[in-house]
C-alpha positions as CSV (number, residue, x, y, z in Angstrom):
1,X,23.1,33.1,109.7
2,X,20.3,31.4,111.4
3,X,18.0,32.5,108.6
4,X,20.3,31.2,105.9
5,X,20.8,27.8,107.6
6,X,17.1,27.4,108.1
7,X,16.3,28.2,104.4
8,X,18.9,25.7,103.2
9,X,17.5,22.9,105.3
10,X,14.0,23.6,103.9
11,X,15.4,23.5,100.4
12,X,17.1,20.2,101.0
13,X,14.0,18.6,102.5
14,X,11.9,19.7,99.4
15,X,14.5,18.2,97.1
16,X,14.5,14.9,98.9
17,X,10.7,14.9,98.8
18,X,10.6,15.4,95.1
19,X,13.2,12.7,94.6
20,X,11.2,10.2,96.6
21,X,8.0,11.1,94.7
22,X,9.8,10.6,91.3
23,X,11.2,7.3,92.5
24,X,7.8,6.0,93.6
25,X,6.3,7.1,90.2
26,X,9.0,5.2,88.3
27,X,8.4,2.2,90.4
28,X,4.7,2.3,89.8
29,X,5.2,2.7,86.1
30,X,7.6,-0.2,86.0
31,X,5.2,-2.4,87.8
32,X,2.4,-1.5,85.4
33,X,4.7,-2.2,82.4
34,X,5.7,-5.5,83.8
35,X,2.1,-6.4,84.6
36,X,1.1,-5.4,81.0
37,X,3.9,-7.6,79.6
38,X,2.9,-10.5,81.8
39,X,-0.7,-10.1,80.7
40,X,0.2,-10.0,77.0
41,X,2.4,-13.1,77.5
42,X,-0.5,-14.9,79.2
43,X,-2.8,-14.0,76.4
44,X,-0.3,-15.2,73.8
45,X,0.1,-18.5,75.6
46,X,-3.7,-18.8,75.9
47,X,-4.1,-18.1,72.2
48,X,-1.6,-20.8,71.3
49,X,-3.2,-23.2,73.7
50,X,-6.6,-22.4,72.1
51,X,-5.2,-23.1,68.6
52,X,-3.7,-26.4,69.8
53,X,-7.0,-27.4,71.5
54,X,-9.0,-26.5,68.3
55,X,-6.7,-28.7,66.3
56,X,-7.0,-31.5,68.7
57,X,-10.8,-31.1,68.7
58,X,-10.9,-31.2,64.9
59,X,-8.6,-34.1,64.7
60,X,-10.6,-36.0,67.3
61,X,-13.9,-35.2,65.5
62,X,-12.5,-36.4,62.2
63,X,-11.1,-39.6,63.8
64,X,-13.9,-40.8,66.1
65,X,-17.0,-42.1,64.3
66,X,-20.5,-42.0,65.8
67,X,-20.1,-45.6,66.9
68,X,-16.8,-44.5,68.6
69,X,-18.5,-41.7,70.5
70,X,-21.1,-44.2,71.7
71,X,-18.2,-46.4,73.0
72,X,-16.7,-43.3,74.8
73,X,-20.0,-42.5,76.4
74,X,-20.5,-46.1,77.5
75,X,-16.9,-46.2,79.0
76,X,-17.4,-42.9,81.0
77,X,-21.0,-43.8,82.0
78,X,-20.1,-47.3,83.0
79,X,-17.3,-46.3,85.3
80,X,-19.3,-43.5,86.8
81,X,-22.4,-45.6,87.5
82,X,-20.2,-48.5,88.7
83,X,-18.4,-46.2,91.1
84,X,-21.5,-44.4,92.4
85,X,-24.0,-47.3,92.5
86,X,-21.6,-50.3,92.8
87,X,-22.8,-51.9,89.6
88,X,-20.1,-54.4,88.5
89,X,-21.9,-54.8,85.1
90,X,-21.5,-51.1,84.3
91,X,-17.8,-51.3,85.2
92,X,-17.3,-54.3,82.9
93,X,-19.1,-52.4,80.0
94,X,-16.8,-49.5,80.5
95,X,-13.7,-51.7,80.5
96,X,-14.9,-53.5,77.3
97,X,-15.5,-50.1,75.6
98,X,-12.0,-48.9,76.5
99,X,-10.4,-52.1,75.3
100,X,-12.3,-51.8,71.9
101,X,-11.1,-48.2,71.5
102,X,-7.5,-49.2,72.3
103,X,-7.6,-52.1,69.8
104,X,-9.0,-49.8,67.1
105,X,-6.0,-47.4,67.3
106,X,-3.4,-49.6,65.4
107,X,-5.8,-49.7,62.4
108,X,-5.2,-46.0,61.9
109,X,-1.5,-46.2,61.2
110,X,-0.2,-46.1,57.6
111,X,-3.1,-44.0,56.1
112,X,-0.6,-41.9,54.1
113,X,1.6,-44.7,52.9
114,X,-0.4,-45.2,49.8
115,X,0.1,-43.9,46.2
116,X,-3.3,-43.9,44.5
117,X,-3.8,-43.5,40.8
118,X,-7.2,-43.3,39.0
119,X,-7.0,-44.1,35.2
120,X,-10.3,-44.3,33.3
121,X,-10.2,-46.2,30.0
122,X,-11.9,-43.3,28.2
123,X,-12.6,-39.6,29.0
124,X,-15.5,-39.3,26.5
125,X,-18.3,-41.8,26.1
126,X,-21.9,-41.8,24.7
127,X,-24.9,-41.6,27.0
128,X,-26.5,-45.0,27.7
129,X,-23.3,-47.0,28.2
130,X,-20.6,-47.3,30.8
131,X,-16.9,-46.9,31.2
132,X,-14.4,-48.9,33.1
133,X,-12.0,-47.1,35.4
134,X,-8.9,-48.6,37.0
135,X,-7.9,-47.7,40.5
136,X,-4.3,-48.6,41.4
137,X,-3.1,-48.5,45.0
138,X,0.6,-49.0,45.8
139,X,2.2,-49.3,49.3
140,X,5.0,-46.8,49.4
141,X,6.0,-47.4,53.0
142,X,8.7,-49.7,54.4
143,X,6.3,-51.8,56.3
144,X,3.2,-53.8,55.3
145,X,0.0,-51.8,55.2
146,X,-3.1,-53.2,56.9
147,X,-6.3,-53.7,54.9
148,X,-8.3,-50.5,54.3
149,X,-11.0,-48.9,52.2
150,X,-10.8,-46.5,49.3
151,X,-13.7,-44.1,48.7
152,X,-13.9,-42.9,45.1
153,X,-16.4,-40.1,44.4
154,X,-18.2,-40.6,41.1
155,X,-20.6,-37.7,40.4
156,X,-23.0,-37.4,43.3
157,X,-22.2,-40.9,44.6
158,X,-19.3,-42.8,46.1
159,X,-17.8,-46.1,45.1
160,X,-16.1,-48.1,47.8
161,X,-13.0,-50.1,46.9
162,X,-11.6,-52.6,49.4
163,X,-7.8,-52.6,49.6
164,X,-6.2,-55.8,50.9
165,X,-3.0,-56.2,52.9
166,X,-0.1,-54.8,50.9
167,X,3.5,-55.6,51.4
168,X,6.1,-52.9,50.9
169,X,6.2,-51.6,47.3
170,X,3.3,-53.9,46.4
171,X,0.3,-52.7,44.4
172,X,-3.2,-53.8,43.5
173,X,-5.5,-52.6,40.7
174,X,-9.3,-52.7,41.0
175,X,-11.7,-52.1,38.1
176,X,-14.7,-49.9,38.7
177,X,-17.5,-49.8,36.2
178,X,-19.1,-46.3,36.0
179,X,-22.5,-46.2,34.4
180,X,-23.3,-43.3,32.1
181,X,-27.1,-43.3,31.6
182,X,-27.4,-39.5,31.1
183,X,-25.6,-36.8,29.2
184,X,-23.4,-34.6,31.3
185,X,-20.0,-34.2,32.9
186,X,-19.1,-36.7,35.6
187,X,-16.4,-35.8,38.1
188,X,-14.3,-38.8,39.1
189,X,-12.2,-38.2,42.3
190,X,-10.5,-37.2,44.3
191,X,-10.0,-40.6,45.9
192,X,-9.9,-40.9,49.7
193,X,-8.1,-43.6,51.6
194,X,-10.0,-44.7,54.7
195,X,-8.3,-46.6,57.5
196,X,-10.7,-48.0,60.0
197,X,-11.1,-50.8,62.5
198,X,-13.6,-53.7,61.8
199,X,-16.2,-52.1,64.1
200,X,-15.7,-48.6,62.6
201,X,-15.1,-47.0,65.9
202,X,-12.2,-44.9,64.6
203,X,-11.3,-44.0,61.1
204,X,-8.7,-41.8,59.4
205,X,-8.9,-40.3,55.9
206,X,-6.4,-38.9,53.4
207,X,-7.5,-37.3,50.2
208,X,-5.6,-37.5,46.9
209,X,-5.5,-34.8,44.3
210,X,-6.1,-37.1,41.2
211,X,-9.3,-35.8,39.6
212,X,-10.8,-36.7,36.2
213,X,-13.7,-35.3,34.2
214,X,-15.7,-37.8,32.2
215,X,-17.7,-36.2,29.3
216,X,-20.9,-38.1,28.5
217,X,-21.9,-37.0,25.0
218,X,-25.5,-37.0,23.8
219,X,-26.4,-39.8,21.5
220,X,-26.2,-38.9,17.8
221,X,-27.2,-40.5,14.5
222,X,-25.8,-40.0,11.0
223,X,-27.6,-37.3,9.0
224,X,-27.6,-37.5,5.2
225,X,-25.4,-35.0,3.5
226,X,-28.1,-34.1,1.1
227,X,-30.5,-33.0,3.8
228,X,-33.0,-30.2,3.9
229,X,-32.1,-27.3,1.7
230,X,-28.3,-27.4,2.2
231,X,-26.7,-26.4,-1.1
232,X,-23.9,-28.8,-2.0
233,X,-22.7,-27.3,-5.4
234,X,-19.1,-26.2,-5.5
235,X,-20.1,-22.7,-6.5
236,X,-21.9,-22.0,-3.3
237,X,-25.3,-20.4,-3.0
238,X,-25.7,-17.5,-5.4
239,X,-27.3,-14.3,-4.0
240,X,-29.1,-11.4,-5.7
241,X,-26.1,-9.1,-5.2
242,X,-24.2,-8.4,-8.4
243,X,-20.4,-8.1,-8.3
244,X,-17.6,-7.8,-10.8
245,X,-15.7,-10.9,-9.9
246,X,-17.0,-14.3,-8.8
247,X,-17.8,-17.7,-10.2
248,X,-21.5,-17.5,-10.9
249,X,-21.9,-15.7,-14.3
250,X,-24.8,-13.3,-14.6
251,X,-24.7,-11.0,-17.7
252,X,-22.7,-8.6,-20.0
253,X,-22.8,-4.9,-19.4
254,X,-21.0,-1.8,-20.7
255,X,-17.6,-0.9,-19.5
256,X,-17.5,1.7,-16.7
257,X,-14.5,3.6,-15.4
258,X,-12.8,1.6,-12.7
259,X,-13.7,-1.9,-14.1
260,X,-10.8,-4.4,-14.3
261,X,-9.5,-4.9,-17.9
262,X,-9.3,-8.7,-17.3
263,X,-13.2,-8.7,-17.1
264,X,-13.6,-7.3,-20.7
265,X,-15.6,-9.6,-22.9
266,X,-13.8,-9.1,-26.3
267,X,-16.3,-11.0,-28.4
268,X,-19.2,-8.7,-27.3
269,X,-16.9,-5.7,-27.6
270,X,-16.2,-6.6,-31.3
271,X,-19.9,-7.1,-32.0
272,X,-21.1,-3.9,-30.4
273,X,-18.1,-1.6,-31.0
274,X,-18.1,-0.7,-27.3
275,X,-16.2,-2.1,-24.4
276,X,-18.3,-4.7,-22.6
277,X,-17.4,-6.5,-19.3
278,X,-18.7,-9.6,-17.5
279,X,-20.9,-9.3,-14.5
280,X,-21.3,-12.0,-11.8
281,X,-23.7,-13.0,-9.0
282,X,-22.0,-13.0,-5.6
283,X,-21.9,-16.5,-4.2
284,X,-21.6,-17.6,-0.6
285,X,-20.9,-20.7,1.4
286,X,-23.9,-22.5,2.8
287,X,-24.2,-21.4,6.4
288,X,-26.2,-23.5,8.9
289,X,-27.7,-22.3,12.2
290,X,-29.3,-24.3,14.9
291,X,-31.5,-22.7,17.6
292,X,-32.2,-25.1,20.5
293,X,-35.0,-24.3,22.9
294,X,-33.8,-24.9,26.5
295,X,-37.0,-23.7,28.3
296,X,-38.2,-26.5,30.5
297,X,-41.8,-25.4,29.9
298,X,-41.4,-26.3,26.1
299,X,-40.9,-30.0,26.9
300,X,-43.2,-32.8,28.3
301,X,-40.4,-34.4,30.4
302,X,-36.7,-34.8,30.6
303,X,-36.5,-37.6,28.1
304,X,-38.1,-35.3,25.4
305,X,-35.5,-32.6,26.2
306,X,-32.7,-35.2,25.8
307,X,-34.2,-36.1,22.4
308,X,-34.0,-32.5,21.3
309,X,-30.4,-32.2,22.5
310,X,-29.4,-35.3,20.6
311,X,-31.2,-34.1,17.4
312,X,-29.4,-30.7,17.6
313,X,-26.1,-32.4,18.2
314,X,-26.6,-34.8,15.2
315,X,-27.3,-31.8,12.9
316,X,-24.4,-29.9,14.2
317,X,-21.9,-32.7,13.9
318,X,-22.9,-33.4,10.3
319,X,-22.5,-29.8,9.4
320,X,-19.0,-29.6,10.9
321,X,-17.9,-32.8,9.2
322,X,-18.9,-31.3,5.8
323,X,-16.9,-28.2,6.6
324,X,-19.8,-25.8,6.7
325,X,-20.1,-22.6,8.7
326,X,-22.2,-23.4,11.7
327,X,-23.9,-21.4,14.5
328,X,-25.6,-23.0,17.4
329,X,-27.5,-20.8,19.9
330,X,-29.6,-21.6,23.0
331,X,-31.2,-19.4,25.6
332,X,-29.1,-18.3,28.6
333,X,-30.3,-18.4,32.2
334,X,-31.8,-15.0,33.2
335,X,-32.6,-14.1,36.8
336,X,-36.3,-13.9,37.5
337,X,-36.1,-10.3,38.7
338,X,-34.9,-9.0,35.4
339,X,-36.7,-11.5,33.1
340,X,-38.3,-9.6,30.3
341,X,-35.8,-6.7,30.5
342,X,-32.7,-8.7,29.7
343,X,-31.9,-10.4,26.4
344,X,-29.1,-12.9,26.3
345,X,-28.4,-16.2,24.6
346,X,-25.6,-18.7,24.7
347,X,-23.6,-19.6,21.6
348,X,-21.8,-22.9,21.4
349,X,-18.2,-22.6,20.1
350,X,-18.6,-25.1,17.2
351,X,-15.0,-25.8,16.1
352,X,-14.8,-29.6,15.9
353,X,-17.3,-32.4,16.3
354,X,-15.6,-33.5,19.5
355,X,-15.6,-30.0,21.0
356,X,-19.2,-29.4,20.0
357,X,-20.3,-32.6,21.8
358,X,-18.3,-31.5,24.8
359,X,-20.3,-28.3,25.0
360,X,-23.6,-30.1,24.5
361,X,-22.8,-32.0,27.7
362,X,-23.3,-28.7,29.6
363,X,-26.6,-27.6,28.0
364,X,-29.2,-28.0,30.6
365,X,-32.9,-27.1,30.6
366,X,-33.7,-23.8,32.4
367,X,-36.8,-22.5,34.2
368,X,-36.0,-18.8,33.6
369,X,-34.7,-18.1,30.1
370,X,-35.7,-16.3,26.9
371,X,-38.4,-17.8,24.6
372,X,-37.4,-19.5,21.4
373,X,-38.8,-16.7,19.3
374,X,-36.7,-14.1,21.2
375,X,-33.6,-16.2,20.8
376,X,-34.2,-16.4,17.0
377,X,-34.8,-12.7,16.7
378,X,-31.6,-11.9,18.5
379,X,-29.7,-14.4,16.4
380,X,-31.1,-13.0,13.2
381,X,-30.0,-9.5,14.2
382,X,-26.4,-10.6,14.7
383,X,-26.0,-13.1,11.9
384,X,-26.8,-12.4,8.2
385,X,-26.6,-14.7,5.2
386,X,-27.9,-17.9,6.8
387,X,-28.7,-20.6,4.3
388,X,-30.7,-22.9,6.6
389,X,-31.9,-22.7,10.2
390,X,-33.1,-25.7,12.3
391,X,-35.4,-24.8,15.2
392,X,-35.3,-27.7,17.7
393,X,-38.0,-27.6,20.3
394,X,-40.4,-29.8,22.4
395,X,-44.0,-30.8,21.9
396,X,-45.4,-28.2,24.4
397,X,-44.3,-25.3,22.3
398,X,-47.3,-24.1,20.3
399,X,-47.1,-24.0,16.5
400,X,-47.9,-20.3,16.5
401,X,-44.8,-19.5,18.5
402,X,-42.7,-21.7,16.2
403,X,-43.9,-19.8,13.2
404,X,-43.2,-16.5,14.9
405,X,-39.6,-17.7,15.6
406,X,-39.2,-18.6,11.9
407,X,-40.4,-15.2,10.7
408,X,-37.3,-13.6,12.4
409,X,-35.1,-14.8,9.4
410,X,-35.1,-13.5,5.9
411,X,-36.8,-14.9,2.9
412,X,-33.6,-16.3,1.5
413,X,-33.2,-18.6,4.6
414,X,-34.8,-22.0,4.7
415,X,-36.3,-22.7,8.2
416,X,-37.0,-26.2,9.4
417,X,-38.6,-26.8,12.8
418,X,-37.7,-30.1,14.4
419,X,-40.4,-30.9,17.0
420,X,-39.6,-33.6,19.4
421,X,-42.7,-35.6,20.5
422,X,-42.1,-39.2,21.6
423,X,-45.8,-40.1,21.2
424,X,-46.3,-38.7,17.7
425,X,-45.7,-40.4,14.3
426,X,-42.7,-39.1,12.3
427,X,-43.7,-36.8,9.5
428,X,-42.8,-33.6,7.6
429,X,-45.4,-31.0,6.6
430,X,-44.9,-27.5,5.0
431,X,-46.6,-24.6,6.6
432,X,-46.0,-21.7,4.2
433,X,-42.2,-21.2,4.0
434,X,-41.7,-23.3,7.2
435,X,-41.1,-27.0,7.2
436,X,-42.3,-28.7,10.4
437,X,-40.5,-32.1,11.1
438,X,-41.9,-34.2,13.9
439,X,-39.7,-37.0,15.3
440,X,-40.6,-39.5,18.0
441,X,-37.2,-41.2,18.3
442,X,-33.7,-40.0,17.2
443,X,-33.6,-42.3,14.2
444,X,-36.5,-40.5,12.7
445,X,-34.3,-37.5,12.0
446,X,-32.0,-39.3,9.6
447,X,-34.9,-41.2,8.0
448,X,-36.9,-38.1,7.2
449,X,-34.0,-36.1,5.9
450,X,-32.8,-39.1,3.9
451,X,-36.2,-39.3,2.1
452,X,-35.6,-35.8,0.7
453,X,-38.8,-34.7,2.3
454,X,-37.5,-31.2,2.7
455,X,-35.9,-29.5,-0.3
């Protein structure tokens, strides 16, 4: 019995020992879990505090101007120097800086109470003029809005519009004159309201979403309808291909199985005793193509390039107004690393005169692009049956290269090279099958074509 009692006591002691061990293990695990949860909570709070601090930093950096930061430095430095060195002047400077900063705060209120509308009088103008744009600012708040400033981005610049004190629901309209000396697309907006104190220590901005695009078209001149080789007869331009049905009559031939009976020429049939049918020459509409050189190396300066763009636009607009098929191509930008191995050109979607002029606003000169002769060769491969082609280029393009570009087209195509040279006299000279027209100003284009110099 003694042995049994002793063994039972040992078993109970081992059980209590295991129980205490498991309890201590659970307590330790619970403490680790609680510590982990507390650490995660602290990290979450720190992350939220960091987000708030970054927002405050960004808001302060947007609100305080460089002059405002100088005032802050003077305030802190003045009090520090005055406290350490006993300088009363430094303390006064610090107090003045703080007062100025506090007085600038009320000028920031009401920056979002405006309703701003930008309404240009026209969205398309001709280069060399200007367009008037109205800017209307209305106070949508329930209180009077203090005077402020409105920044209106116009292209690469900014136009400042002063906004006076506005009562509730009052509005003011200011006219802004936007010059348009060069062809292109001018982005107007978005307008930004700026609330600032007179000393510009603090400022607050709010941007509006009203944006307009102003198309500045190239200058064009009227081109005579009877210009250079364009066929104007109602029957179109007859080709050398013979067909069985068209308008341009060619000859009489013997009937062949499959010919339409309506084409039988009965008088000839009665004379010869055999069925004879009419044969026609296939006719086509006059198709005009314009190849514009956009390589910067082909032009003396930017003004010469703008003259070439205006000449190409004038020819294209006249062709569209006459209802002719038109193709306009120009070299595309090619990365320097693949230049010589990549062939690409840009084709303008000529649908209407207005749309064509819109596309001409975006045709810029390029440093890396295909040569004009390569553009013409690629166009000749993709387009057949062209009646007349105008090659528009600058004075730095050698005549030999112009002739190589003209050789890309067939013998049935009339090729006219329009060379822009502001220092040369206007003239037209034939070189083989190529007509070379030199213009010094845009008006020379209509004058030379109006004389019938090219036929």
